[in-house]
C-alpha positions in Angstrom: 19.3 48.8 153.8 20.9 52.1 154.6 17.8 53.3 156.3 17.8 50.1 158.4 21.4 50.7 159.5 20.5 54.2 160.5 17.5 53.1 162.6 19.6 50.4 164.2 22.4 52.7 165.0 20.0 55.3 166.5 18.3 52.7 168.7 21.6 51.4 170.0 22.8 54.9 170.7 19.6 55.6 172.7 20.0 52.4 174.6 23.4 53.3 175.9 22.9 57.1 175.9 25.0 58.6 178.8 23.0 61.8 178.9 19.8 63.4 177.8 21.7 65.6 175.3 22.4 62.5 173.2 18.7 61.6 173.3 17.8 65.1 172.3 20.1 65.0 169.2 18.9 61.5 168.1 15.3 62.3 168.7 15.4 65.7 166.9 17.3 64.2 163.9 14.9 61.2 163.6 11.7 63.3 163.8 13.1 66.0 161.4 14.0 63.4 158.8 10.5 63.4 157.2 9.1 66.7 158.5 8.8 68.3 155.1 7.8 65.3 153.0 4.2 66.4 152.5 2.3 69.7 152.2 0.2 71.1 155.0 -2.9 69.0 155.6 -6.3 70.7 155.5 -8.1 71.8 157.6 -6.1 71.4 160.8 -2.5 72.1 159.8 -3.6 74.9 157.5 -5.8 76.5 160.2 -3.2 76.6 163.0 -0.3 77.5 160.8 -2.4 80.1 159.1 -3.2 81.7 162.5 0.5 81.8 163.3 1.3 83.3 159.9 -1.2 86.1 160.5 0.3 86.7 163.9 3.7 87.1 162.3 2.6 89.1 159.3 0.4 91.5 161.3 2.9 92.0 164.1 0.0 91.4 166.6 1.5 88.7 168.9 -1.2 89.1 171.5 -4.5 88.3 169.7 -4.6 85.1 167.6 -6.6 85.8 164.4 -8.1 83.8 161.6 -8.8 85.9 158.5 -8.0 88.9 160.7 -10.7 88.1 163.1 -10.1 87.2 166.8 -9.8 83.4 167.0 -10.1 82.1 170.5 -10.5 78.4 170.2 -7.1 77.9 171.7 -4.5 79.9 173.8 -1.5 81.4 172.0 1.5 79.3 172.9 1.5 77.2 169.7 1.0 80.3 167.6 3.9 82.1 169.3 6.2 79.2 168.7 5.1 78.6 165.1 5.2 82.3 164.2 8.7 82.6 165.6 9.7 79.5 163.5 8.1 80.9 160.4 9.9 84.2 160.9 13.3 82.5 161.4 13.1 79.8 158.7 10.5 81.1 156.3 7.0 79.9 155.4 7.6 76.2 154.7 6.4 72.9 156.0 9.5 72.3 158.2 9.2 75.6 160.1 5.4 75.1 160.3 5.9 71.8 162.1 8.9 72.8 164.2 6.8 73.4 167.4 5.5 69.8 167.3 9.0 68.5 166.7 10.4 70.4 169.6 7.5 69.4 171.9 7.9 65.7 171.0 11.7 65.9 171.6 11.1 67.5 175.0 8.7 64.7 176.0 11.2 62.0 175.0 14.1 63.7 176.8 11.9 64.3 179.9 11.0 60.6 180.1 14.6 59.6 179.6 15.8 62.0 182.3 13.1 60.8 184.8 13.9 57.1 184.1 17.7 57.6 184.5 17.1 58.9 187.9 14.3 56.6 189.2 14.4 53.3 187.2 16.2 50.3 188.9 16.9 49.0 185.4 19.6 51.0 183.7 18.5 49.8 180.2 14.9 51.1 180.6 15.6 54.9 179.9 17.1 54.3 176.4 14.7 51.5 175.4 11.7 53.5 176.5 12.9 56.5 174.5 13.4 54.2 171.5 9.9 52.7 171.8 8.3 56.1 172.3 10.1 57.5 169.2 8.9 54.6 167.1 5.3 54.5 168.2 3.5 55.4 164.9 1.0 57.6 166.7 3.6 59.5 168.6 5.7 59.9 165.4 2.7 61.1 163.5 1.8 63.6 166.2 5.4 65.0 166.0 5.0 65.4 162.3 1.7 67.3 162.5 1.3 71.1 162.9 -1.4 71.4 165.5 -1.6 71.8 169.3 -2.0 68.2 170.3 1.7 67.3 170.6 2.6 70.5 172.3 -0.1 70.1 175.1 0.8 66.4 175.4 4.4 67.3 176.0 3.6 70.0 178.6 1.2 67.6 180.4 3.9 64.8 180.3 6.6 67.0 181.6 4.4 68.3 184.4 3.7 64.8 185.5 7.3 63.6 185.3 8.7 66.5 187.2 5.9 66.4 189.7 6.6 62.7 190.4 10.3 63.5 190.5 9.6 66.0 193.3 7.5 63.4 195.2 10.2 60.7 195.0 12.8 63.2 196.0 10.7 64.2 199.0 10.6 60.5 200.1 14.3 60.2 199.8 15.0 63.4 201.6 16.9 64.9 198.7 16.3 68.4 197.2 13.0 68.6 195.4 12.4 72.3 194.8 13.9 72.4 191.2 11.8 69.5 189.8 8.7 70.9 191.6 9.3 74.4 190.1 9.7 72.9 186.7 6.5 71.0 187.1 4.7 74.3 187.8 6.4 76.0 184.8 5.3 73.2 182.4 1.8 73.2 183.9 1.6 77.0 183.2 2.8 76.4 179.6 0.2 73.6 179.3 -2.5 76.1 180.1 -1.1 78.5 177.6 -1.0 75.7 175.1 -4.6 74.5 175.4 -6.3 75.8 178.5 -7.3 74.2 181.9 -6.4 70.7 180.7 -2.8 71.7 181.1 -3.1 71.8 184.8 -6.2 69.7 185.6 -5.0 66.5 183.9 -1.5 66.3 185.3 -2.8 67.2 188.7 -5.4 64.4 188.5 -2.6 61.9 187.5 -0.3 62.9 190.4 -3.2 62.9 192.9 -4.4 59.4 192.0 -0.8 58.2 192.1 -0.3 59.7 195.6 -3.5 57.9 196.8 -2.6 54.6 195.2 0.9 54.7 196.8 -0.5 56.1 200.1 1.6 59.2 199.7 -1.1 61.8 200.4 1.0 63.2 203.2 3.2 64.8 200.6 0.3 66.8 199.1 0.9 70.0 201.1 4.5 70.1 200.2 3.5 70.0 196.5 1.3 73.1 196.8 3.6 75.9 198.0 2.0 79.3 197.7 4.9 80.9 195.9 4.7 78.3 193.1 1.0 78.7 192.8 1.4 82.4 192.5 4.2 81.9 189.9 1.8 79.7 187.8 -0.9 82.4 188.0 1.7 85.1 187.1 2.6 83.2 183.9 -1.0 82.3 182.9 -3.3 85.1 184.0 -1.9 88.1 182.0 -2.9 86.9 178.6 -6.4 85.8 179.7 -6.9 89.0 181.5 -5.8 91.1 178.5 -8.2 89.2 176.2 -11.1 89.7 178.6 -10.3 93.4 178.8 -10.3 93.7 175.1 -13.3 91.4 174.4 -15.9 91.2 177.1 -17.3 87.8 176.0 -13.9 86.1 175.8 -14.0 84.2 179.1 -17.5 82.8 178.5 -16.6 81.8 174.9 -13.2 80.3 175.8 -14.0 78.5 179.0 -17.7 77.8 179.0 -18.2 77.0 175.3 -14.8 75.5 174.3 -14.0 73.8 177.6 -17.1 72.7 179.6 -19.7 72.5 176.8 -17.3 70.7 174.5 -16.5 68.2 177.2 -20.0 67.7 178.5 -22.3 68.0 175.5 -22.8 66.6 172.1 -23.2 68.7 168.9 -19.5 69.0 168.2 -17.5 67.3 165.5 -16.2 63.7 165.7 -18.6 62.0 168.1 -17.2 58.6 169.0 -18.1 55.7 171.3 -16.6 55.5 174.8 -14.2 52.7 173.8 -12.8 54.6 170.8 -9.3 55.1 172.2 -8.6 51.4 172.9 -8.2 50.5 169.2 -6.5 53.8 168.6 -3.8 52.8 171.1 -3.5 49.3 169.9 -3.1 50.4 166.3 -1.1 53.5 167.1 1.5 51.6 169.1 1.9 48.7 166.7 4.2 46.7 166.5 4.9 47.2 170.2 1.2 47.0 171.3 1.1 43.2 171.8 3.1 43.8 175.0 0.4 46.1 176.4 -1.7 43.2 177.9 1.2 42.1 180.2 1.8 45.7 181.4 -1.8 46.0 182.7 -2.0 42.8 184.8 -2.0 42.9 188.6 1.0 40.6 188.7 3.0 43.3 186.9 2.7 45.7 189.9 3.8 43.1 192.5 7.5 43.8 192.4 8.1 46.3 195.3 11.4 47.5 193.8 9.5 48.7 190.7 6.1 49.6 192.2 6.7 53.4 192.4 7.6 53.6 188.7 5.2 51.1 187.3 2.2 52.4 189.4 2.9 55.9 188.1 2.9 54.8 184.5 -0.2 52.7 184.9 -2.1 55.4 186.7 -0.9 58.0 184.1 -2.1 55.9 181.2 -5.5 55.0 182.7 -6.4 58.5 183.9 -5.6 60.0 180.5 -7.5 57.2 178.8 -10.6 57.7 181.0 -10.5 61.5 180.9 -10.6 61.6 177.1 -13.1 58.7 176.7 -15.8 60.6 178.7 -16.7 63.3 176.2 -18.6 62.5 173.0 -16.3 64.5 170.8 -13.0 62.6 170.3 -10.0 63.2 168.0 -7.0 60.8 167.7 -4.5 63.5 168.8 -6.2 64.0 172.1 -4.7 60.7 173.4 -1.1 61.7 172.9 -0.5 62.4 176.6 -1.0 58.7 177.2 1.9 57.6 175.0 5.0 58.3 177.2 3.7 56.1 180.0 2.6 53.5 177.5 6.1 53.5 175.9 7.6 53.0 179.3 5.4 50.1 180.2 5.9 48.5 176.8 9.7 48.9 177.1 9.7 47.5 180.6 7.7 44.4 179.6 9.8 43.9 176.5 13.0 44.0 178.5 11.6 41.4 180.9 10.8 39.2 177.9 14.2 39.7 176.3 15.8 38.7 179.6 14.6 35.2 179.0 16.4 35.0 175.6 20.1 34.4 174.8 22.2 37.6 174.2 22.3 36.9 170.5 18.6 36.7 170.2 18.1 39.7 172.4 20.1 41.9 169.9 18.1 40.4 167.0 14.7 41.0 168.6 15.5 44.5 169.9 16.9 45.8 166.6 14.2 44.0 164.6 11.5 45.7 166.7 13.0 49.1 166.2 13.5 48.6 162.5 9.9 47.4 161.9 8.4 50.2 164.1 10.6 52.9 162.5 10.0 51.6 159.0 6.2 51.7 159.7 6.5 55.3 160.9 8.2 56.4 157.7 5.8 54.4 155.6 2.8 56.2 157.2 4.3 59.6 156.4 4.8 58.5 152.8 1.2 57.3 152.6 0.0 60.6 154.0 2.1 62.4 151.4 0.6 60.4 148.6 -2.9 61.0 149.8 -2.4 64.8 150.1 -2.5 67.2 147.2 1.2 68.0 146.5 0.3 69.2 142.9 -1.9 72.0 144.2 0.7 73.0 146.7 3.4 73.1 144.0 1.1 75.2 141.7 0.4 77.7 144.5 4.0 78.0 145.4 4.9 78.4 141.7 2.4 81.2 141.4 3.6 82.9 144.6 6.3 85.1 142.8 3.5 86.9 141.0 1.9 87.8 144.4 2.5 91.3 145.7 2.1 92.7 149.2 -1.0 94.7 148.3 -2.7 91.9 146.4 -6.0 90.7 147.8 -7.0 87.0 148.2 -10.7 86.2 147.7 -12.3 82.8 148.6 -15.6 81.8 147.1 -17.7 79.8 149.5 -14.6 78.0 150.8 -11.7 78.8 153.1 -8.4 77.3 152.0 -6.4 77.9 155.2 -3.0 77.4 153.7 -3.4 79.7 150.7 -2.3 82.9 152.6 0.7 81.0 154.0 2.0 79.7 150.7 1.4 83.0 148.9 2.9 84.9 151.9 -0.1 87.2 152.0 0.0 90.2 154.3 -3.7 91.1 154.0 -6.6 89.1 155.3 -8.7 87.4 152.6 -12.2 88.3 151.7 -14.5 85.3 152.1 -17.6 85.2 150.0 -20.6 83.1 151.3 -24.2 83.3 152.4 -23.5 84.5 155.9 -27.3 84.6 156.7 -28.0 80.9 156.1 -29.9 79.4 159.1 -27.6 76.4 159.5 -24.5 78.5 159.9 -23.7 77.2 163.4 -24.9 73.7 162.9 -21.5 72.2 162.2 -17.9 72.8 163.3 -16.4 74.0 160.0 -14.6 77.0 158.5 -17.9 79.0 158.1 -18.8 78.7 161.8 -15.2 79.5 162.9 -15.2 82.7 160.9 -18.7 83.7 161.9 -18.0 83.2 165.6 -14.7 85.1 165.3 -16.5 87.9 163.5 -18.7 88.4 166.6 -15.7 89.7 168.5 -14.9 92.3 165.8 -18.0 93.2 163.8 -16.3 96.0 161.9 -13.6 93.6 160.6 -16.2 91.0 159.9 -18.1 93.4 157.6 -14.8 94.1 155.8 -13.9 90.4 155.2 -17.0 88.3 155.3 -18.8 89.2 152.1 -22.0 88.2 150.4 -21.8 87.5 146.6 -23.2 90.9 145.6 -20.5 92.6 147.8 -17.8 90.9 145.7 -19.3 92.2 142.5 -19.2 95.7 143.8 -15.6 95.5 145.0 -14.2 93.7 142.0 -15.9 96.1 139.6 -14.7 99.1 141.6 -11.3 99.1 139.8 -9.2 98.2 142.8 -5.5 99.3 142.5 -4.3 95.8 143.4 -4.6 92.3 141.9 -7.4 90.0 143.0 -6.5 86.3 143.6 -9.8 84.5 143.7 -10.0 80.9 144.9 -13.1 78.7 144.3 -14.5 75.9 142.2 -13.9 76.2 138.5 -17.7 75.9 137.9 -18.2 79.2 139.8 -17.0 81.1 136.7 -20.6 80.8 135.5 -21.8 82.7 138.6 -19.2 85.4 138.3 -19.0 86.4 134.7 -15.8 88.4 135.2 -13.8 85.3 136.0 -12.2 84.7 132.6 -10.5 81.4 131.7 -7.3 83.2 130.6 -6.9 84.6 134.2 -7.0 81.2 135.8 -3.6 80.5 137.4 -4.2 76.8 138.4 -6.9 74.1 138.5 -6.5 71.2 141.0 -7.6 67.6 140.6 -10.6 68.5 142.8 -11.6 71.2 140.3 -10.6 74.0 142.6 -9.3 77.0 140.7 -7.3 80.1 141.4 -7.8 83.2 139.2 -5.5 86.3 139.2 -7.1 89.5 138.0 -4.5 92.2 137.5 -5.3 95.8 138.4 -5.4 96.9 134.8 -7.7 94.0 133.9 -10.2 94.9 136.6 -11.1 98.1 134.6 -12.6 95.9 131.8 -14.3 93.2 133.7 -17.2 91.4 132.1 -20.6 91.3 133.8 -20.1 94.1 136.3 -23.6 95.2 135.6 -25.0 91.7 136.3 -26.0 90.2 139.6 -24.3 86.9 140.4 -26.6 83.9 140.1 -26.1 83.1 143.8 -26.2 86.6 145.0 
């Protein structure tokens, strides 16, 4: 009951919010409520937070690394923000997800600010913000530590400020500030995920200009000084990486941009129509209003055509763009949620207008309560399906971990282990690095192998064959070894004694700690591992 009153009060506050600062506070408070309810999810959250942790612990803020190896799947903006958060607030789930929370908050505030200026309905800004905050898919993205929400927010802000500049031009009012902000957010979008940060919002604004017969404004939207400013923000990092690693541009742009977009062979192949049910389910209980928002009749009101056409074009361009490639992930569609929320709120308000004032309040508060309750329920379900016991055991063992200790992973890579143990050294990862199917799947093994190509010397130090581990473990290292793997692997490595096992998870994963003094008396140092 208390939670219901809180949700209702928050929605009412948004509906009559006099300024975007109020929206920022309500949004941040609502999203932060459940931010630390579950451990980091593997592999995605562990991977990206792990890269940020390495950036912080190594002091190298220029080159993203995974296991100490250059990791160029994505640009550095998310890692910079997350590393700064981890440094300020410590290695915990809240700070790990702070970048996504701030990005989601910025998207909501940007939408609210745009609608306050350009919507003929003064109720729409607050209701659209409330709908966006209670879309389960948006709420989930704000609770997830990866790049999807960050790039979605940058794309959304670029579109909103670009459209703001166009409408200002039409009304002969100053447009330079919103246009400059559009270019800044486009540059940050590139630093968040690559070319999509500028290509996708440019496509949305261009199609909207054509639909509204506003192409005459196009030259004013491309001033040379702002183009140069965008390049000045974006180019230095890419140039520095290419100077340090000669294959960087080919790997980053050709492999991870064009090939991933145009070819199969990557993870998560889905049919063309995949995102339609994703939006219907991800926007529930608001999604039934989606059909009304996409009818030709909806666009016939000339007083609302500018706004409604922008949101429809924005939604459809994003939907088409991400439906074309074979590889699809749910989080890719997040940039479509701000326009979807605006359209749903607009249609919902029109429907409410046909009801009595008493029923309007009941339906509005009821919708927010149901949607908000569903958001929180989904986080609780995700928390139950995660492995909180393993996380608690790892954190409980962390006080024994010392700065010079060495993590070893046996034919697996638990991305979050260095974060929870607050490790300062890159793990050793033991596997068969000569297997012929190494590049057949997008997984941790392929990620590390490809990263090792950029730094072969570091790869030889960290990517080990089973026999290499025997030599190092039996060499009386002056530090403790923390070895992660399956419990059954003890039969392959005779020196893994039961009494040194720190934890065993429900999935039969185990963590052994071999103290420096114990390594001098290891069993089986004269034996070759069964898988070696």
